[in-house]
N, C-alpha and C positions, 0 to 999 in steps of 0.2 A: 665121326671126324672130331679131330680133337685139335682145339684153338690153345694157340701159346703166346705168351706177349712178350717182346723185347726189345732193348733200348736200342738195338740195332734198327728195328723196323720203324721206330719210333722217330728217329733221325733221317731217314732214310724216303720212309713214305711221306715224310711232310714237304718232300722237295718233289713226286710224283704227283703229276696234272694237276699241281696247284690244291692237292687236299692233304693234310698230314696223315701221318701212319707212323705207327711205332711198332705193331704187333707183325708177328709172324703166325702161319697155321702149318697146321702139321695133318694131312689127311692120311687116315689109318698108318702105316708105317712110313709114310713118306713126307716129308718138312716141306713146306711151301714158306719159303722165307724171300722178306723184301731187304734185299742188300742196301748196308748203307755204312754209313760214319759211327763211331761210338767217341761222344765228345765228354769229357770229364769237366762237370760243372765246377765252380769255384768262384767266389768273389774276387773281384779284379779292383785297383784302387780307382776310386773316382771322386769327384768335388762334391760327392754328395755324401751327407751322414749316413752311414748303413747302420742298420741294426739287424742284420742275420746274413748267411752268407750262404751261396749253395753248395749241395754236399758234395764231396768226390767220392773215387772207388779207393779208396789207399786203406791201409788196413786199418788206419784208425776208426774209419767206418766201420767198423766189425764191433759195434757195443755191446755191453752186457744187458743193456734193455732190449735187444733183436730176440732176446731168450723168454720175453714176454708177447703174448700172442697180441695182435691189433685187435682194438676196441672196436666193434660195430655193430649195428643193429640191422639184421637182416630184412625186418618188416618195412624197416624205413627205408632201406636201398630197395626194394620191391615196390614200394607207393613212388618211388623216384623214377624208377625205370617205367612203371606204368604212366605217371605224368608225363614223362618224354617222350613215350611210343605211343603207346595208347593201345600196349599189348594186354590180353586178358590173363596177366601172369597169375592170378589168384586160382586158375583153372590148374596150374601147370606142378606135376611134382617138385617140390623144393629139392634145389641142390644141396649137397653135404659141402661144407667148408671145410676145407683141411690144410693148417698153417704149417708150415715145413720150414726148417732149419737151411740156410744155403746146402750145404752136406747133405742133408738127408732128401732135399727136394732134386739134387741133381742126383742122387741114389736113384729116386723111385720115378722120375719120371725121363732118366737119362737126357737131359737138357742143361745147359751151363747153369750153375749157380749164381754168376754173375751178371749175365747180361739177360736172362729169360725171368720175366717176375711174376707171370700167372700162367694159367694153366686151365682150361675146361677140357672136360672128357666125357661127350656123350653117353658111351658106354656104361658109363657108372655112374654118370648123373652127378660129377662130383667136379669143385673147384678145389685147384691148388693154388695157395698163394706163398710164394718165396719173402721170407721174410728178410732176405736183403734188399726187398724194396725200400728200407727204413734207410737206407744209405744215400738216397737221390737228394734228399732236400734234409739236412741236420736242424735247420732252424725250424720246421715243420714235420719231422719226420714220416706222419702217421697218412699225410693227406697222399704223397704218392702210392701209398700201400691200400688205401679206400680208393683211389681214382683206378686199379689196378683189379682190386676185387668187382668196382661196378662194369667197368670191359669187360672182365670174363661173363658177370651175369648177363651183358647184351648179348655174349654169343649163347649163352644159356637160353635166352629167348630167342633169337635167332635159328636153334634148333627145334626150339619148341613148338614155335609159328610156323616151321616151313620154311621160313626165309632161306635157311642156308642151302635148299633145293634150287634155288633162283638166283641164287647171288657167286659169283666168283668169289674165292680163297679174297682175292684182293678186295673188292668191292664190299664183302664180309666185315673187313678190319677196317674198311675206309667208314662205314657204316658207325661200327660200335666205337672209333674214336671219335667223331662227331659228334655220338651222344654222351662220350665219356667225357670232352671237353665242357659240352653244355651242363653235366653234373656239377663237375669241378666248378664253374664259375657260378652259376645258379644255389646250386645246396652248399657248397664247399668256400664259397666266397673269394676263389682266386685266379684272378685273372693271368691272360698271359703264361698261361703251362708250359708251353714249347717254345723252342728256339726257334727265333724268324729267320728267315734267307737274308742273306744280305742286301743291301739295297743297292740297285741300278746306277749307274753314273747318274742317268736322267732323273733321279729321285733324290740327287745328292743338290745342297746348297754351291751356289757360285764361288767354290773356294779358291783363295788364291794361291794355294798350293796343294799338290795331289796328297790325299790323306791314305794310308797304306795300311790296312787291314792284316791282322795276322794271326789274332786270337780272338777266343769267343766265339756265338755270346756267352755271356755269362748271365746267370739270374740273380738277382741283388735285392733285399730290401732296403729301401732305405726311406729316409723320413721327408714328411711335406713341411710346408710351414705352419701345419697347424700340428705336427709332432705324432700325425697319423702314417702308417705304414703305406708305403706304395711299391707295387713290382714293378719292377724295370730288366730288360735287358741290355747288356752294355759290351760292346764289340771294342777291343783295341788293337794298336799298333804303333810299334817302334821304327824308326828309322834315321837313317843319316842323308845330310843335305850335302851333295859335293858340289864344287871344292871345297866348297868353305868348313866342311865337318862339323856343322853343326844339326844335334841331336834333336829329335822331335818325339812327341810322344801325342798321339790321337786317341780319341775316343767316339764311338758314338752310340746316341742312347734309345733306345726302344721302347715304348709304351702305348697300353692299349692299341693295339695293333697297327703301329704307325713309329717308323722312325722320325723322332722328335727333336733330337739334338745331334751337334756335331761342336767338339771342341778340339783345338789343336795348340799343345806346348812347347813350347823351346826347353831343354832342359840343360842346363849349365853344371859344373862340375862344384862352381863357388856360386851361381845364382839360384841354384834348384829348379823346381818346375815354374815358369812364367809364361802366364796364358796370351797366347797370339792372336786366335781367331776363334770366336765361337758363333753360333748360328743356332737357332731355334724356332718350331714352328710358332705361329703368331700366338697360337693359344696357349702354348707353354714358353714364353719368351721371361727368363728369371729375373727377378728383382736382385740386383748384388749392391746395390748404395753403395759401390764403391768399393766394395771388397768382391775379391773374388771366390767368394764362398757362394754356391749355386742354391738360392732357395726355390726347392719344387713346390708349383703352385699346389694348392689344396683340389682346386676342379679344374683340371685343364680341359679342355677342348679342343681337339685338333681341328684345324684351319685347313691344312695344307697349304701353308705361304710360309716360307723360311723368311727370316727376319733377324741380320745378324745385330749381336748384341755385346760383339767387343772387335 
């Protein structure tokens, strides 16, 4: 039974039964895929000071640095796997890690070089890593790759523990992703790794005008009031209000597993962007000091209560 990790599965499985997932499985010669949409991540304009941007899948993502293998420490990865799962990983034969350029990955595995990032083959006890994984986050290109590698090690553990005989393919993928998320958050210090589902209408504040989202969410790195980096997801939309022909730009901000901010701007040819309405969770209410520049709190605490700040 062969395990592979795809971007499609990452986005589709997230919305399936409330559990994120982004990997597919290939059983013998039959691929078991979890269908979904491929999102191309990029930084969108916000009122925050951003110090990084999410990667896209354009040609410029194929950087020369991808020729250099991903740095990793297998004993450290296995120690983290033991800590998170309780599996006796030291009793099992170590897997061989093979890092391949996208074209070589596709040729050897017969899988997409642009949407499949990792593969575990039990028959040969090998983990294949597609170095196209670096294209996912341009500001921290190796984090996604290490997450992929850890994900495939979970599949390695599932096989040697016999769990793969008890769980279905999708169940194995969900378990692998859950452990991967815990690894990324606790060991790599990166929260909010995966794009959130859009908020339901009852989860939004009582806006005076409907917000129409059409793009994103995109992962962005911003600076808080202390100058430290915070990871957020931002979804945006632009629309016209008829018959006045007024143009509006709206954005929603997601942080620490919650939608925490909504801002709506009127956009004019001569006046530019002017904030007309803003709502934030009570634990995130920005201190603007008479300015429209949002100061993101250092230690925000989600309170589940919208506060109108403009």
